[in-house]
N, C-alpha and C positions, 0 to 999 in steps of 0.2 A: 961797516964792513959786511955785516949780514945783509943789509939792504942792497949793497952793490952785488952781492951774490944772488940776489933775487929770491931769498928764502921766504917761505910762507910763514908768517908769525903764528898761525894756528897750528903749525906742525913742529915748531921749535919749542922744546919743553919748558924753558925758563920764562917764556913771555906771558903777559897778562892774558892775551888772546887765547893761548893754549889752555891756561888754567880755567878760563871761563867756559870755553867750548867743552872741556872735559868734566865740567861740574865740580871743580875743586874750589872755585870762588863764586861768590854771589854774582850773577849776571844781570838779574833784574831786581832793582830795589829803588824805592822812591827817594832814598837819600842821594842817589846819583843825579837827580834833577837839579840839586843845588849847585853841583859842580859845573854846570854848563856855562859857557862863556857869554857874557852880555856885551854887546857891541856899542851900546849907547852910554857914554860917560855921564855920571851924575855929579851935581854940584856938591862939594864937601859940606857935610853936616855932622857935627860932633855927636849929637844924639843918635843919628842914623848909624854912624860908624860903631858906636858902643853897642847898639842893639844888634847890628850885623855880626859883630865879633861874638857876642853872647849866643846868638843863633847858630853861628858856625861851631862853637864849642858844643852846644847841645846836639846838633846834627852829628858831629863826630862821635860823641858818646853813644848815641843811638846806633850809629853805623857799626861801632866796635862791638856793641852788645849783640847786634844781629849777626855779625860775622862769627862771634864766639859761639852763638847757638847753632849756626850753620855748621861750623867745624865739629861741635860736639855731636850733632846728629849724624854727621858723616862718619865719625870715629866710633859710634856705638857698635856697628857691625864688626869693625876692625878689632875692637877689644875682645868680643866673643871669639873671633877667629884666632886671636893671639893666645887666649887661654886654651883653646882646643889644641893648637900647635904645641904649646908648652906641655900639656898633658901627654900628648903623643911622644914628645921628647923624653919625658920622665919615664914613661912605660918602656921606651926603647932602651934606655940606659939605667934601669933600676939597680943593676949590680954596682954601679958607681956610687949611688946614693945610699945603699944599704948601710955601710959603715957609719956614715954621717947620722943616719936616723938612729942607729944603735947608741951613739954617744950623745944624743940630743938632751937627755935628762941631765947628764953630767955637765954639759955646756951651760944649760939653763941655770943649774945650781951655782955654777961659777959666776955667772952674770949677776944673779941675785945677791950672792955674797959680796961681790965687789960694790954693788949699789948700796947695800946696807953699810959697808965700811965707809963709803964716801959720805953718806948721810950722818953717820956717827961722828966723823971728823968735823963735819960742818957744824954739828950741834955743839961739840966741845969748843971749837974756836969762837962760836957765837957766845957761849956762856962765859968764856974768858974775857971777851970784849965787853960784855955787860958788867962783869966783875970789875974790870979796870975802870969802866965809866963810873961805877958807884964809888970806887976808891977816890977818884978825882973829885967827886962831888963832896965827899966828907972833908977834904982838905980845905 
């Protein structure tokens, strides 16, 4: 449908061409050379097929690692920008956060108390299980 409407793929946001022209995906990479179509058929060879499949898996893992690094490098600046925007938002609405900050110590104490209670109950149940196990061994 988009083809019939003669839309330019470099201008349609969801296409691979758009993402590559805008620098959102890797455009030039040596792993793309392996994806080219070969027009000459080869005779079936089991060893060759096995090696080819292993090579394909290796190339795929390299490609994924490179894409991950590329994405991480692109997102570095975005993370700093996100932190800056969050700080501005906090400064703008400090009056909303003030009551929460005042109760922070109380909330942290409640969390610690509940964690200690969970650990104590776990310890008691474990001791009971060990005691039951030793009773069964004596019989």
